[in-house]
Each structure stands twice: as structure tokens, then as C-alpha cells.
N, C-alpha and C positions, 0 to 999 in steps of 0.2 A: 483458472487455477493460479494461485500465487504460492510461491515457495521462497522464503527469505531466511537465510541462516547467516548469523554474524558471530564471529569469535572475537570478543573484545581483547583477548590476550594477544593474538597475532594480528588483529585488524582484518583478517580474511573475511570476505563476504561472498555469499552465493545467492543470486537472485534469479528467479524465473517467473514469468507471468505470461499466460496465454488465455485467449478467449476474446470475446467482444469487449469494447470499452464498457458497456453496461454490465457485463459479467464481472469484470475486474473491479469496477466501482462498487458493485453489490458485495463482492467478497471483501473488499477493504472495509466497507461499512460493517459487515458482520464481525470482522476482526477487531475493529475499534469498539463496537458495542460489547462484545464479549470481554475485551480487556477492561473497558470501563466498569462493567458490572462485577468482574472479579475484584478489581481494586475497591469498588464501592462497598463490597461485602466486608472488607477489612477496615477501610478507612474512607468514609464518605467525603471528608474534606479533600483528601488527596485525589479522589475521583473527580471532584469539582475542579481542582487545579489542572488535571489532565484535560478535562473538557474545554476549559478556557484556553489552554495552550494549543490544543488541536484546532480550535476555531481560529486562533490568531495565525497559525502557520498555513491555514487553507485560504486566507484572504487573497484576492487577485494580485496584490503587489508583493506577496511573499516570495522569497528567493527560491522556494521549491519549484516555482514555475519558470525559473531561468532556463533558457534552452542551452543545452550543451551537447557537444559530440560525445558519445560514449565510446571510449577507445576499445579496440579489440583486446581481449584478455591475453596476457603472455602465455598462460597455460589454460587450456580448456577451450570451450566453444561459446561464442556469443550467439544466443538464439533469441530472436524477437519474433513473436507471432501475435498478430492482431487479426482476428477474423471478423467479418461482417456477415450477419445472417439476414436473409430476406425476411421481412416481417410478414406474418401470415394474417389473413383476414379471418377473424373469429366470429363471423356472423352466424 
């Protein structure tokens, strides 16, 4: 589950993510695909621009992969939950 709220006026940001790495990656993919198709329905060229920019920021050398300590919030609770599920044999 991913929840991301950003208020550009105040700069306030609220983020929550939980689940397995696979769950989170799948949900991010769904969010990107939905956003891309909503933009494409209005402006196909802008959707292509989004696709190209997203591909660039996902490259291995992108700064999004820089490791940083995430400070505890001054107000609120920092929750990080990553779960691993045992894979089941589906024979």
C-alpha cells in the first residue's frame, strides 16, 4: 500500500508504504501506468515526455538511488514496514 500526499503551498509531505518489495513495485507500476494513460488521453506528446523522463530517472546512476538517512519527523511517526512472504509452491 502506498500513500503519498504533497502540498505544494506548504511543502508538507506525507508518505506511507507497506508490503513486500514486489507489492510496492507493482503498485508504483500501476500508478505510473494510470498516470501515463490519463495524460495520454489528453495529450499524447506530453505522455511520451513523461515516459522518457521516467525512464531517465530510473537509470542505475540516477540520484533517486542515492542512499540517505531519513530523519525522524519532528511531528508524527516514522513508520517503515517491509514484509517478506514465503513463496508458495503452486504445483
